[in-house]
N, C-alpha and C positions, 0 to 999 in steps of 0.2 A: 504494500500500500504506500504509494508515494506520498510524501508530505505535501499538504496543500496550504502550508503556512507561507506568508510573505517572507521572502528572503531578499535582503538588500545590503549593500556595503556602505552606503552613505545616503544622507538626506537628498543629495542631488539626483540619485537614481530614482527616488520617489517623485521628484518634481519634473524630471525631463524624460519623457518616454524614449527619446532618440539618443540618450547619452551613450549607451554601449556602442551604437553604430558610430557615433562621433569619435569615441576613443579608439575603436578599431581602425577607422580611416586615418587617424592622425599618427598611428603607431609607427609607420614607416615612411612618412612623407617628408621628413626633414631633409634639407639640402645637405649633401655630404661636404664637410669642411676640408676640401682638398688642399687649400692654402695652408691650413693649420697642420695637416699631415706633412706637407712638403717643407714648410717653413721651420720645422723643428729638427731637421736632419743634423745640423751642426751640434745642437744641444745633446742629441742622443749619442753622438760620437760613433755612430755606426754607419756603414756604407749601405748602399742600396743592394739588396739581395734579389735573387730570382723571385722570392716570395713577394718582396716589396713591389717589384715590377708588375707581377700579376695582380697584386692588390690594387695598385693604382689604375691599371687598365680596367679592372672591374668596377672602380669607382667612377671614372670619368674619362671622356675622350679628349679632355683638355690637354694641350701640349704640356709636357713636363720635362724638366731638366734633371737627368739622373746624377746622383752624387758620385764621387770617386769610387773605384772598385776595390780599394784596399781596406781591409779590416784593421781596426786599431789593435795595437799590441798591449796585452794585459799581462803584467809580470806578477808572478806568485812567489812567495817566500815559504819554503818548506820548514817543518819542524827541525830544529837542530837536535834538541833533546825532547822527544815526544812525552807528554805527561802519561803516566802509566794507566790512568783511569779514563783516557780519552782515545777512542778509536774513530778516526775520521769516517763519517757516514753512518755511525751507529749512535743512537740517542742514549743518554743517561737519564735516569729518573731519580729524583730525590723527594722523600717525604718531608713535608714542611707544613707550616701553618700560615694561612693568609689572614692577616689582621692589619687594618689600616686606620683603626680608631672608630670605624663604623660597622664594617662587615667582618665576619669570621668564617673560616672554613678550613678543615683539614684537607690538604691537597697533595697531589703528586706534581712536581715541577719537571717538565721535559726540557732537557738541555741538549744543544748540539754544539760540539767543539767549544764548550764552556759558556754558551749563551742560552739563557732561559728563553724558550720560544712558545711554550704552551702550558696552560694550567689544566690539570685533570682532577676529577674528584678522587679522594682517597677511599677506595672501597672498604678498607678496614675500619673506617670511622663511622659507617652507617649514616644516620641523618646528619651528623656533624661534618660529613665529608661532601655533602651536596653543595654544588656551586651555583650561584646565580650569575646573571650577566656581568655584574661588576667584578666578581671574582675571576671570571673568565678573561675579562678585559684588563685586569690589573697588571698583566705582564707587559702591556704596552706602556703603562705609566712608569715602569722602570726606565724605559728609553725615551723619556720626555726631554726634548731638547730645550725646554724652557725652565728646567730646574736650576736652582742655585747651585753653582758648580764649585765654589770654594768659600772659605770663611771670609767674612767682611767685618771691617771695623770703621765706623763713621763713613759708611758708603763706599769704602775702597777695599780692594782685594788685600787680604792679610793672611798670615800664617795662623795655624792652630795655637802655636806657642804664644803669639801676641794676644790673641783673643782670650786664651786661658789665663794669662797674666792679668788681664783686665777683669775677668770674672772673679778670680780668686781675690783680687784686691777688693772688689765690691763685697764679697762674702765676708772677708775679715772685718771690713768697716762696719757692716751690718751687725756682725757678731759683737763687735766692741761697743757699738752704740745701742744695742738692744732692738734695732729695727728688724722688721720681719723679712724673711727670705721666702718667697713664694714660687713654687714650681706649679705652673698652671698647665695641666695636661688633660688630654682626652681620657675617657675611661680606659683603664689599662689593667686587665685582670691577670697580671703577671706576678706570681708569688716572688720570683727572684728580683724583679724591679722594686717591689714593695719592701723586700728585705734590704736591698741596697739603699733605698731612700731612708729607711729607719736608721741605718748606719750613718748616712749623710746628716741626718737630723741630730744624731748623737754628737757629731763634730760641730754642727751649727744648730744649737738648741732652738733658735727662733724660726727654723725652716718649717714650712707647711706645704703639704701636697693638696692642692685644690683641683677638683675635677671640673672641666668645662667641656661640654659637647654641644656642637651646633644644633643637633637634634637630640635633646637630652633624655627623652623618655621620663621626664620629671613626674608627670601625672601617674604613670604606671608604677614608678618607684614609690611615690607617696602612698598610693593605694595599697601596694604590697606591704609597706611599713605598717599601715593601719590594720590590715586584715590578717597578715601573717606574723607581724611583729619583727620582721626582718626586711632589710632594704635590698631585696633580690627578687628578680622577676620569676614567676612560676613557669615551669615546663609542662607542656601538654602533649598528649599522644592520642591521636584520633582513631587508632586502629580498631578499637572496640566500641567506637561511638556510632550511633545511628541517626543522630540529629545534632546539627550545629546551627545555632542562631547567633548572628553577628550584628552588632549595632555599631556601624561606622568603623569596625575593625577590619583592616586589610590583612587578614591572617595569611594570605598567600604572598604578601609583600613584606613590608618591614615592621610588622606588628611585633611589639615586645622583643625586638632585636633578634628574632629568629622566625623563619618561615615555617609554616606547618604543612607545606605542600606535599612532602613525601608521605606522611601518614594520612593526610587528606586523600591523596590519590589512591592509597591502598584501601581506604574505607569506601571509596567511590566505585569499587568494582561492582558491576551490575549483578544483582542477585536479590534474594529475599530480604537481606539485612543491609542493603546498600544505604550508605549515608545520605540523609536528606539535608540540604543546605538552604537555610533561609537567611537572606541578607536585608537589613534595614539600613539605608544609607542615603546620602545626598548626591555625592559624586558617583559616576560610574567607575568603580574601582576594579582592579584586576580580580579581586575576590567576588565582588558583586556580579561581574561578568560570568563567573563560573557557577553562580548560585542556581538552584532549582526554582526558587521563588524569591523575587526581589521587590521590596517595598521602597519606593523612592519618596523620601520625605525630607523637608528642610531640617537643618540641625535642631531647631527648637522643638519640632514635632518628633524627631528621633528621641530626644531626651524625654519628652512626655510619654512616648510609647514605651520606652525602657522602664520608666517609673511604674506605669500601669501593669506591665508584665511582672515586675517585681511584686507589686501588691497582690496580683492574682496568684502568684506562686506561693507566697507566704501565708495565704489563707484569706486574703481580702477579695474584693470583687472589682470588676472593671466594666465600664460601659463602652469602652473603646473597642470597636469591632476587630481592628487589626491586632491589638494587644490580646484580646480574648482568644483569637485564633492561634496566636503564637503560644500563649500560656497553656492552652489545652493540648497542643502538640508536645510541649515540654513535659507536662504532667504525664502524658501517655507514655513517653519514652523513659521517664524517670532518670535513673543513674546512667543511662546510655545517651543522655543529652548533655550538651555543654553550651554555655553562653559566653560570648566575648563582647567586649565593648571598648571603645577608644574615644579620644577627643578631650577628656577631662578626668580628673581624679574621681569625681562623684560617679561618673559612668562606670569606671572600672571597679569601684567598690561594690556597686550594686551587682555587677556581673559576677564578682567573686562570691557574694552572698547568695545569689541564685544558685550557683554551682554547689555551694555548701549545702543548701537546702535539698538540691536534687541528689547529692552524693555522687556527683559526676565521676565516672571512671577515667575520664580524659585527664583529670588532674593527677599528676604523677607524684607530687611532693618534692620533686627535684627542683633545684634552684639554678637560675641563669645568672652568672656573675659578670657578664660582659658589660653591663652598664651600672655605674654607681654615682651618677650625678646627684648632688644634694643642693637644691636651690637655696636653702637657708644658709648653708656654708658659703656658697658662692656670693650671696648678698652680703655676708659678713666680710668676705674678702674685698668686695667693692667698697665697703665702709672703711676698711684699713687703708686702701689706696687713696680714697678721697680725704682721709684724715692725715695723709702724709706719713703713715706708719710703715710703709713698705720700702725697704732699702734696695732690694734686688728682686726683680721679676724675671723669671725664666719661663718662656712659653714653649711647650712641646708640641709643635706642629698644629697649633690651633690659632684661629684668627677671629677673636671676638669683635673686632672692628667691623668685620664683614657680617658675621652671623648672629651677634647679640642684638636684640631689638633696640637697645640704646647704645649702639656701637660708636656713634659720634661722641657721646658723653664719655665712654670708656677711653676713646682716643685722647680726649682732652686731659683726662685724669692721669695719663701716662707721664705727663710733664712733671708730676709730683714724685716720680720714681727716679732716683739717681742712676741706677743701673738696670737697663732693660735689655735682655738678651733673648733673641728669637731663634729657636731651633726650628727651621722652616725648610720647606722644599721649593717654594715659589717666592717670587718677589712681590708678595702680597702686601696688604695693609700693615700687618705686624712687622714684616721685613722692613718696610719704610719707616716704621715708628721706632725700631730698635736701634740701639747704638752699636751692638755687636750681633752678628748673625752666624749661626753654625748650620751648614747644610745637613739636613737629616737624611740618614741612610734609608733606602727603600727596604721594604720587608724582605725582598729577595736578596738583599745584601747584608742581612742582619742575623745575629743570634738572638734567641729569645725563648720564652715559654709563656703559655696562656693556660689558665684554668677556667674554661668556658662555662662549665656547669658541674653540678654535684658528681663527684667520682670520676672526673675526666681531667687528664693532664696532657697538654699538647706542646710539642717542641717545634721551634722555628730554627732553620739553619740557612746560612747563605748559599746560594747556588751560583754566584758569580762574585768576583772581586769587586770592590767598590769602583764604580765607573769614574766618579769624580771624588774630590776631597770632601767626603761627607762623613758623618759620625752619628751613631744612634745615641739617644739620650743616656743610656746606661753607661756607655763609654765616657761620656762627659762627666757624669756623676763620679765615676771612679777617679778620674783625673783631678776633679775639684776636691774630692775627699782625701785622696792619698798624696797629692802633689804631682807635678808634671812628669817627673822621671821615675816614678815608682815602678818596681817590678810587679806590683799587684794590680796594674791597670789593664790587664788582659781580661776582657769580659767573658771570653770563651771559658777561661779557667774558672772564673767566678760562677758562671752559670752551671758548669759541669759539677762543681762542688756542691752547689745548692740543690741541683736536680737530683743528684745521687741520694740526698737525704729524703727526697720526696718519693723517688722511684722504688725504694726498698730493695728488693732482690734483683730488680731488672738493671742490667748494665746501661750506662749512658749511651753507648753505641747502638745497643739493641733498641733502646727507646727512640733514638734518632731514626733508625731504620723503620720502626713502626709508625712514627709520626704522632700517633695518638696512643695514650697509655692510661692506665688506671691510676686515679689519685686517691690518697688516703682521706681527703676532705670528705666529710660525711654530712654536710649541711643539708637539712631537709626543711621543707615548709609545711606548716599545718595551720588550720584556721584557728585563730586565737582572738579575733576581734572584728571590728567593722561597725561603723556608725551609720546605719541606714538612713535615719532621719536627717542627719547632716548631709549625706550624699543627695537625698531627695531635694533638700533645700538648695544645695549648690546647683543642681540641674534646673531647678525652678527659677533661679536668679538669672539664667540666660534668657533674656527677653526676646520674644519673637519680633521680627521686623520685616519690612518689605523684601529686603535682600540680605541674605546671610552668607558668609564666606567660610569655606572649609579649606584649610591648608593641608597639603599631603606631600609625600615623597614619591617621585617617579621610579618606575622599575629600572630605568637606565641610569639615573643621576643620583639617587639616594639623597644624602645630605649635602652633596656637592664636593665631597673629598676628591673625587676623580673628575672634576668638571673640565679639566684640560685634556681629557682622553677623547680623541676624535672618534674612536670606535663607539663610545657610549653616546656622544653627541649625535652621531648619525643613526644610531639604533632607533627605529621607529617605535613610538609608544604603542603598546599592544592594543589600547582602546582607540585612540584617535588616529593612529597610524601616521602621526606627524613626527618629523625629525628636526633637530637643530633649533628647538624652541621650548620655552614654557609659555603658557597662555592662560587666559581666564576662560573656564568652561561655563557655558550658560545653556539653559534649556531652550528648545525651539520656541516655546510659547513666550518665554521672557524676552527672547531675542526679537520676536515680532513686536512685542509690546513696547520695547525700548528702542526700536529702530536699529538693532544690531544686525549686520549683514555678513554672510559668507557667500561669496560669488565665485563662479568659475569663469576665467577669462577665455579668450579664443583658443588658447593652447591647452585648455582643460587644467589650468593651474588655479589653486585656491587662493583667494584674497579675502581678508577679513577686516572688520572695523577695529580701530584702536581706541582705547579708553584710558582715562585716569581713574584710579580707584582710591577711595578714602575710607579709612576705618580707624576708630580710636584716635582721631587727630593726625593720623599718618597718611600721607598721600604717596602712592606709587604711580609714577607717570608712564605713559606709553606702553600699556599692556595690550597685546593683541587678544582678540576674543574669538574663541572657537565654539561653534554651536554643537553641543554634544547630546545626541540621543540618549535618553535615560537619565539625564540630569534632572533633579527634582526642581519643580517650579519654586521660585523664590530663593534658590541657592546658587552659589557660584563656587568654582574650584580653582585653586592656583597652586602650582608645584613649587617647592622650596629647592634650594641648591643651585640656582642659576644666577647669572649676572655677577660673576666674580671678577672684580677689577684686578689688574696687574698680576694675574695668575697664569698667564700663558695665552697663546694665540687663539685658542678656542674657548677658554673659560669664561670669557665675557659675554657669551651667548645668552640671550634672554634677559629677564629682569629679576632683581633680587627681592624676594618676598620675605626675607627674615625680619625686616623692620616691623612686620605685622605679627610676628610670632613671639609670645611672651615666654616660651619654653615649656608651658604646661597645657594651654588650651588651644586646640587646633581649629576651633570654630569661633567666628566673630559675628556679632549682629550690628545693626545700624550701618550697613555698608552702602556707600554711594558710588555710582559710576557716572562718568561724564564722557561723552564721545568727543574725540579731538578733531574729527573730520578727516583724519588720515586713514590710509589703508595699510595693512601689513601683508607681506608676501609669505605664505606658508610653504613649507617644503614637505609634502606628503607623498606616500606611495600607494594610498588606498585605491586610487582610481586608475592605477596602472595595471597592466597584466590581466586584462579581461579574459575570462575563459570562454571565448566564443559566444558570449551571451547566454550560456547555459546556466540553469539555476538549481538543478538537482545535484549540487556539488557537495555541500556539507550536510550529511543526513543526520536525522535525529528521530527518537522514538520515545514515547512515555514508558516508564518502567512497567506499568500494568500491562501494556501491549507486549513489551519484551518478554514478560514472564508468562503471559496467558495466551498469546496468539502466536501460532507458528510463523516463523519468519518468511516462509515460502507459501503461506496460505493463499489459495487462488484468489480470494476476494479481499481479505484483510491483511495479507502478508505485508510486513513493514520493511522487508529487505529482500523482495522477490528477485531471484536470479534473472538477469537479463537474457531473454531468448529472442531468436530470430526465426521467422517462419520461412522454411526453405522447401525445395522440391521434395526433400526427404522428410519433411515434417518440422516440428519445432525443435531447434537445437540451441544449447547454451551458447552464449556469445563467445566464450573462451574456446569453443570447439570449432568455430568457423574461421578459416584462414584464406586469405588471398595469396599468401606466400607459403612456401615450405617452412615448417617450424625449425628453429635451430636445435641442434643436439645439445642439450644442457645436462645430460646425465653423467658425463665424465668430469670429475673434479667438482669443486664448489660452484654453486649457482646462487648468487646473492639476491636476497629479498629484504625489503624494509617494511616493517609493520608500524602503522601510526594509529594510536587509539585516541580518538577525539574526546573520549570520556576522561582521559587522564591528562591531556594537554591543557595546561593553564594559560599558555600564551606568554610565559615569562621571558622568552628571548635568549636564554642561555645558549641554546643550540645555535642561534644565529652568530653570536660572538665566537663560539667554539669553532664553527665552520670558517669564519673570517680569519681567525688566528691560524688554523691548520692549513688553509689553502691560499694564504696571501691575497685575500680579497681586498682591493684598495678602498680607501675612503675617497669619495668624489666631491663632497662638500654640498652646501645648501643649494647653490645655484644649479648644479647638475642634478640633484634630487628633484628640484622643481622642474627640470627639463625631462623628467622620467628616465633618467639615465643611471639609476642606482646599479651597483655591481653585485648585489647579494646573490650568492648561489642558493641560498635558502631563505624563504620568506614565510611569515606566518600571516595568512589571510584572516581577517576578522570579518565574520558575517553577522549581521543583525537579522533577526527574524521576528515577525509579529506573533504574539501569542494567539491571536484570533484566527479562527478558521475563516476562509474567505470564499465568496462567490464572485465571479468576474463580471463586472459591468463596464461597458465602454462609456467614455465621457468623463466629465468633471463633476466633483461633488464638493460643495462648500469651499470653492476657490482653490482646491488642491489639484495640481496637475499630476495625474496618476498614470503610470505606464499601463498600457493595455494588458501587458502581461500580468499585472497584479489586479487591476480593477479597484473597486472600493469595497471595504469590508462592512458588512451589515450583520446585526444580530438576528436572532430568530423572530423578534418582534418587528423587524424592518428598520430599526433605528441605526444610525451610523455609529460605528465603534470609535474608540479613541484613535488618534493618529498613530500609525505604526511606529513612529519615532519617539513616542512618549516614553515607553518603557519596554524596549525590545529585549528579547533573549539574545545571547551572544554565543557564537561558536568560533573557536580558534582552529585553524587548519594549516599546519605546516605543509608547504609545497616546495619541492625541489625537482630536479630532473627525475622523471618517472622511470627512466632506463627501460624504455619500451622494447619489448621483443620484436615488435613491428613498428619501428620508430619512423615517423614521418620525416624527421630531419635527415635521416641517412639517405633517403631516396632522392633528395633534391640537391645534395652538395655536389657541385661540379668537379671538385678536386678530391673527393673522398676523404675530407678532413675529419668527418665524423663517421664512425663505423661501429658495428656491434662486436662485443667481445664474447669469448666463449663462456665467461663466468656471469653473463647476463648484464654487464655494464655497457652503457653507451659511451664510447671513447671519443676523445677529442685530440687530434694531432695538431697542436698549435702551429707548428712550423709549416703545415700544409695549408692552413686556412688563409684564404685571400679576402675574407670579409664581405662576401656577397650578401649575407644576412638572409639568404633563402631559408636556411634552417630555422631561424627565429620566426620568420613569417609562417612557416609550415608547422611550427610547434603549437599544438592546441593548449598546452599548459603554460605557455609564456614564461619559461624558466631559463632561457638562454640569454646571455648578456653580451653586449657588443662594446668593445673598448674604443670609445670615441677618441680617446687621447692616450698618450703614454702617461700613466699616473705616477710613476716613480721618477724621481729626479726631474720634476717639472714644477717650475715656480708657480704655475697656475694652481697647483694642488699642494698647498703648503701644509701637508700633514706628515705623518710619520715616514712616508716613503720618499720625502724630499730632502732628507738629511741622513748623514751616515749613522748617527746614533739611532734614529727611528728605524732604519733598515736592518738593524741588528735583530729585530723580532722576526724577520722573514724566515720561513721554513725552507731550507735548501733542498728538500725533497720535492718541492713543487715549483714549477716554472713561474716566474713573474711575467705575466702576459704583457705584450706590447700592443700598440694601437692597431686597430683594424682586425683584431682577432676576436672570434666568438669564444665564449667560455661558459661553463656551467658545472653543476655538481658532478663529481666523478665517483661518488660513493667512497671517497678517500682511498682510491686505488693504491696509492703509495703505501698506506698502512696495511691494507688487506694483503698485498703482495709480500710485505715485510713479515707479516704474521705467518703466511704460508711457508716462506723460505726458512723462518726460524724453526718451524715444525719439521721441515724436511731435513735440516741439519741435525736435529735431534731424533730423527727417524720415528716420528710419532704423528698421530692424527691431531689436527687442530681442535682444541676444546671450544665448545660453543661460545663461552663467555669471552674468548679471545677476539673473536670477530666483532662482538658487541663493543669491546673496548677500542677496536681499531677504526670505528666510524665516529668521527668527532661529534656529530649531533646526538647520536644515540648515547655515547659515553657521557655527555654533559647533561642529559635529561634527568632531572631530579625526581620525576614522577613515574618513570618507566613507560612513558607514552610511546617511546620509539624502541623497537626491537629489531636488531640487524643480525643477520646470520645466513647460514647455508641451508637452502631448501633441500639439498641432496643429503643432508644429515637428518635422518628420520627422528632423531632425539632432540633436535635443535628447538629452541624456544620459538623461533620465527615460524617453524613448521607447525607448531602447536597453535600459534596465533592464526595461521592460515586456515585452520579447521573451524574457526569461530563462525557462528551464524551471523555475527555482526559485520563480517568482512565484506567490503565492496571496493570497487576500483573507480578511480576518478575518470569521468568521461568514458566509461566502459563501452558505450554505444558506438564509439568511432573505431574500435577494433585495434587499438595500439598495443594492447596486452602488456601493461606496465609490470615492472618488478617491484613497484611500491604499491601497497594496498592500505586501506583505511578501515577503521571500525566505527560503526554508527554510534553517535552520542546518545546516551540514555538519560532522560530527565526524570527525577524522582518526585513527581507531583501528579495530581489528578488534573487532567486537562479539562478546562471548562468550556 
């Protein structure tokens, strides 16, 4: 039974019936920039080859002048003494810990010839080894050419010796005069760092360690202090949970400093006990997009609903229909239900108390130690500074001038501190305000340890020598504690000695090998308090207003720590599909009411209104506005972490929203916006890559139908196999061939399974693919021109909840495509606009590696061909750039290199400098202009895996192939399964047997080696 729900990718598809045709017509009509291709010959330093000649003839009949025929001489220097642990061409892997002050993960770092080039999850670490997009991209931040490269004193380059003399002088003066010495650091759950600081304090008794985080989780920590009696965040596990209710909590994002997506996905496996997810929120969050039922309410209404649910759970009554429905479901599930809340301390306290009442099994009692900001202590520190009591201030890679909501006041108060020392990675505001600057070492250059949660101890080790003259904060503390030339200043020795006391019987080297280890710390949380009436009062104090604002962190940018990372800036937001921006999200109805517009220009590029926003007396100017389906009326959304000044070439993207954030409350009322009359140019990829106008793309089915209706039922089947009627009768589509089938029985035959029920849209797979395959960053202008180079994209589809009948014509002024018609209920009344509160499906799409690939038949030089293992190959040096293959690909997954993106000043990103190019994978060719490229199923890794097994005279284990495919290895939810279909015991073969399996555009007969699983929604369809 095919779905009869409306499916659309943007509001513009609802408004313009001909949009898909326009997009298809414009896809290949651009003029070929022959002058650009020819004009760059000198810069490339390469001569014209036979391939260049054919390429240019293919592009244009214009007269060309060929370059000289002599290739440049490139000299190489061999190893004189080869390092014993480095074999050229063979990667090394090191277990380490990714921690940058905001994110944490236990990881494996892949290095080539001493260069870290890729981050992989540490399988031994379980949930703590799962990587998000920021962890995957962090390897590029190591090679940031905008980093501070050596110590500075009074704005000039200086030696560590001179800077240390200055600091020690200040420390001794402060000690003698009784002034305070403050180390202002981000949350740092390192037992060895804390031990070292205690020793530092013993020498300098006035020293204080003050925590400051840009995104401090202050409300969550305050709530935990009240409810559990300890200032640590609770750990949850959803594996045994059957109902999640979330109030503004983005539990699949940055909620409580740890994502729940792994256990969430496990609980969402379709079946009798499949987790049901209810989301109550204002913004369309990543978590809300994955919910079964989503209530869109402005923040004041979310607060009211949470209070009503609490009252109903603890024995009271409620007249609120939504709250009553939610409370009844919670009561029915009992201890197999859990409630999350975010936005304020009061909301979190009520959520904890509801979970206590339910006896929720999701609450593990374990504590998360990654965040320890104390707002009261920080305010006390500000009092010291303003009173002139601070003699020395050392900031450990934090910038309150940028991220504190009263940053300008903080900047002015620094004049009262005689010695300001910034340990910083960028020439940011703190760098400019400090008298001395010490470049901070990247986590990939550092030794360290982290105790992320109860019972876990994780070690960090350097995987490369320090690239520049940098130093981690622990090394500096040792120097300042022991003196400049002390033999005790080696932090490795200090760490090893302390770690040995923590590890017990495990040797330090073994612990390094593991990466993650057992910790003797036994801190557990239990319910000991919680003032419900105070929490209710706090929520009631948030007054409703016409417009209310919700601040949030984006999947790509987080708190802005890696804002100068171009991989993350270009990564499209999973919901809006916009890159290179933050923006004010607004509902379609509010946009119409306030005259806010998003328009497509003649090139199908999105332009939007710009506004000034005012809240709590603070005005943020020139914010672009994006009209977001699913946004609650009366609410606005704005992402933090953007608009960083003086922090690198890309960090200044967007606007800084931190002046609106007090560190505790994410929602603001009495918000005013004023149009400036200007328009903003968005860079989005949602309207690119149309799949031939077909709309049975992302399939879904209600859980009741999945359980009770046969998938191939003749009348009600929800995933009926596609059949064609032939002269021999009805035959399955997979059995009908126009060509002879390839023999795929000898050796491995690779397939990739993608479960739409598990894919949350997080984007980690996109960055993993980009890192593994040297996918270039093209910049905002080229994204706007529909020229992104991603080998893997995650299409986001909206769908209307309402079943529809098709009517031609217009209804209530809405231009509706004939394909959709207008939706009516049984009584004949018009339903809500489909964009009001749509469902969302995320669908990863890469080259489908078709067994009957349309691209292969049209290539005039056989640059693309079929491999025996099922992969569709690309021979880059044969390609002459006709783009016939891209035109003939129904999935729109092939990318054309309009330019040479490396060593090209027009694309001033990581590939334009020697340092940034260190991240490149030498196993994958860096493609040049005029070449088509696309997903290769990481053939370099699959072949390396096969060769390793051959050398050891054994069969490849199934998990080895899973680990060799970058996207599948990076997926935290298990949505992607990669393996050998000829291995009858392989997981991908088991996935193939699922009755949810289907192929993308199966009707056109391409016979892909990528297959999908229908999304199952756990709700009763109305």
